[in-house]
N, C-alpha and C positions, 0 to 999 in steps of 0.2 A: 174601732170596735173595742169596747171595754171587756176585760175578763170579769167573770161572775164571782167577785170577791165575797159578797154576802151570800150566805147559805140560802138556798131556795126555800127551805123550811121556815126560815125567819121572814122571808118576803111574804110567803103565804100566810103565816100567822099574823103578821102585822096588817096585811091587807084585810083579813077578816075583822080584826079589831077596828080598823079604819072605816070599813063599810058600815059598821054598827054604831060608831061613836058620833056624838054631837059636840060634847064639851071636851076640849083638849087643852091641857096645860103643858107648857114647855119650860123646863128649868135648867139652869146651868150653874157653874161653880162661882164661888166667892171671888171678888176682884176680877170680873169678866174681862177677857182679852178679846182680840180680834176674832179668834176662832169660836169662842163661846158665843159672841154676838152674831158672827156670820152664820154659823150653823143654826142658831136659834131663830134668827130673823129670816133666814132662807127657808126653813121649815114652816115658819109662821106664814109667810106669803103664799107658799104652796097650799097649806091647809085652808087658809082663808079663801083661796080661789075655788076650793071644793065645798064652799058654804058650811064650813065648820065654825063653831064658836071657839076661838083660839085666844089664849092669854100667855104671854111670855113673862116669867117672873125671875128676876135676878136677886141674889142675896143682898147685894149692895150696889153702889153706883159704878158705872163704867166710865172710862176716860173720855174727855172732851173730844179727842180726835176721832171718836167713833160715833158721835152724836149726829153726824150728817146721814148716817145709814137709814134708808127707807124703813119705816116702822119703829125706829128707835124711840120715838115719842110715846109709843104705846106700851113700852116696857114698864112693868110694875116693879118697883124697888121694895123688896120684902121688909127691910129694916125700917122703912117709912110707913108702910101700909100693911103691917102684919095681920091685923084682924081681917081685912078684906081679902088679902092673899090666902090666908088659911081657909077662908070660905071657898074660894075658887079651887084650891087644891083638894079640899074634902069632897067637893061636888063634881070633880072631873071624872069623865069616863076613861080617859087615858092620860097618863103623865109621861111625857118624853124627857128622859134625863140625858142631857147632851154634854159631851166634852168633860166628863169626870167619871172616875171609876170607884168612888167610895162616898158614902153619904156624908162623911165628915167634911168633904170638899164643898158642901153647900151650907155649912155652918149652921146657923139657927133655924134654917128651913128643914133640916134633916127629919125632925120628929113629925112634922106635918106631912111630909112626903111619905115617910115610912108608914104612918098610921092611916093614910088615905086608902079607901077601898078601891080606888081606881086601878085599872090595869096599868102596869109600868113597863116601859121599854128603855133599855140603855143603848145609846149610840155613842161610841167613844173610840179613841185610838190610843189610850194609855194601857200600860201593862197591868196585869193582875186585877181584872174587874171583880167587883163585889157581887154578892148574890141577892141583891135587893130588888131585882127586876125579873119579870117572867120571861121576857124576850131580851136576849143579850146580843147586840151587834157590836162586837169588840174586835178591832183589827189594828194592832199596834204597828203593823207594817205600812199602814196608810198614812199619808202625810198630815192629814187634818180631819177633824170631825166634819167640817164643811164638805170635804170631798165625799165622805160617806153619805151625807145627806143627798148630794147630787146622785150618787149611785143608787140610793134607795128609791128616790123619785123615779129615776129612769127604769129601774127593774120592776117597779109597780106599773109601768106603762104610761107615765104621765109627763114625758119630756116636753111634749107640746104645750103643757100647762105651766111650764117654768116661765115666769114673767120677767121682764126687764129688772124689776126690783128684786125679785128672788135671785136672779143671776148676779146682780151687784153684790148682794150679801154673801152668797156662796164664794164668789171670787175673792172678796175681802178676807174671808176666813182662811182660804187656801193661801193667799199671799202673805198674810201676817204670820201664820204658823210655820212658814218656811223662810222667814226673814227676807221676803221679796224674792222667793225661789232661789235662795243661796244655800240652803241646807235641807236635807230630807226631801229632795225634789228631783232626783235623777230618773224617776220612773217616766217612761214615755207616755203613759196613760194620763199623767197630770196635764200634759200639754195638749192631749186630745180633748180633755175636759175643758181646758181654757179655750180651745178653738170653738167648742160647742157653746160656751158661755158668751164668747164674742159674737156668735151668730144671733144672740138675743139682743144685741145692740149695745152692750156695755162698753165703756171707754176705760180700758185698764190703766192707761197713763193718768187719766184724771183721778181714778181711785187711788193710785199710788200717791199722787200729790195730796189728796185729801187726808190720807192717813199719815204720811211721813213728812210732808212739807208744810204743815199748817200749825206748827208749834209757836209758843210765845217767846218773846225776847228773853224772859226770865229762865226759860228752859235752856236756851243756849248758854246763858251765863252760868247756870247751874252745871251744865255739862263741862264747861271750861274749868270750873272749880273742882269737880270730881276728878277730872283728868290730872289736875296739878297734885292731887293727893294719891294718885294711883301708885300701887306698889307692884313692881315687876320682880318675880322670883326667877331670875335667869337660870339658876341651877336646877329648876324644876319645869321650865318651859310653861310657867303659869303667871297669871296676873290677878290682882285683887283691886276692886273698887268698893268704897264704903260711903254711906251717906247717913248722917245722924239726924235726929229730930231737929236739933239746933240749926244745922246747915240747911235743912228743908225750910225752916221758918225764915232764914236769911234771904232765900231766893223765892219767896211766895209760892212754894210748892203746891201744885194741885195734882189730883190723881192722873197718872199717865205721863207726867213730866219726865220720869226717869226711864220710860219705855225704850228699850233698845240699848241702853248704856252698857249692859253686860257684853254685848257683841263687839264693842269698840276695841278692846285690847287684843282681840283675835287678829287684828290687822298688823300687829307687831310681828316682825320676823321671828320665827321659832316658837312663838306662844301658841300652844294648842289647847289651853284650858284657861277659862276666865270665870271669875266669880264676882257677883255684885251683892253686897250686904246692905240692906236698908232698914233702918228702924221704922216700925209701924206703930204710930201713936195709938190708933184705935184698939189694936189687939195686944199692945204692950209686948211685942216680940220683934224679932229681926227676921225679915223676909229674905230668903236666900234664892238667888237666881244663878244658874250655872250653864255655861255653854262650852262646847268643845268642837274640835275639828278632827277629821279622820275617825279612828276607831276608839278613841279614848272614851270610856264609859262613865260619863258624868252622872248618869242615873244611878249607877252602883254607888258612887261616892255619896250622892245625895241621900240614898236610902241608909247607908251605913253611918253617916255622921250628922245628918240634918233632918232625920225623920221625914224624908221626902221621896222623890222618885221622878219618873217622867220618861223621856226618850234618851237614846244614846248620846245625842249631841245637844239636847236642850232639856234641862231638868230644873227642879226647884225643891225648896224645903223651908223649914222654919227653925228658929232657935230662940229659946226662952232664957235670956240672960243679958249681960252687957255686951256692947260692941267689942270690947277688948277680949272678952271670953269667946265670942264668936270667931274673931280673927285667930285666936289661939287654936280653936278647933279646926279651922280651915288649914292652918299651917301643919297641924298634926295629920290632917287628911292627905295633904300633898306629899308629906314625908312618907306615908305608907304607900301611896300610889306612885312614888318617884320612878321606879323601874318602867312603869307603863307610860309615864309622862315623857321620859327621856327616850323611849323607844319610837316616838312619833317622828 
């Protein structure tokens, strides 16, 4: 039995919208990850089963290792089909904003979503949700947005309508946003949900293999290269990985190839905080990924030094400048947080 995390008023409000709506658009954040795709496609399959006209729109492309997901071929990439996507957004009855807390997280889609007359609902698990939606289902204590989608469908009374495909997507989102259930995953209710998804016929072992064990040879060689340049700050219980544009070109980098790299240094004894800095050619900035173990608040560090945020143990941000400058900021950050790093 699941606790009623989502307020009944939000369930009732969304149900009224749902009953009256025909055209529904689902949007998620730039550089969509497993939870963005899992929650969006999970909701897509459910809404489609209720004879709604549903479109999933992502700001830009998602990684190859998620393209097996049922419904992924129907996802519209905004930067490729802006005019058509804008039309769908403007004509929608409801826009479901999943897995982001601020319009800036959907990049160039922000204006279209904000200006649409559609009713808007936010379903997310990040801190500090913005006020751009009428219904706000925001629960930072929940492991993933995909888990919230499962809870929403069940609270509306539609568990029996969760299809095999829907269950696959929800499980994928839950799995990826907890690192294969290795962090933010101590709640007993997560495993109750997994049991319910298994009852739909999903093969969780096969999903794990499809996501984590189908990378290219060049990714493994890239990983080896990144690890040879890793810097460990033993006096701070921290580690740093970096990846420049030049290095990416040397290893035929494609979107998603560096997924999970930031977690690797956490396997080093005494390292409780890991950072991965990657140059992003498209945005001409450096993408910051941060991970921690225990109670070290990498989300606080992300907000203070890298204009970012996220969860206690999994956060991110961005830096506009050179890699050398970004590394210098990182070193300044761990110096400030040294007492907390050494307390782990």
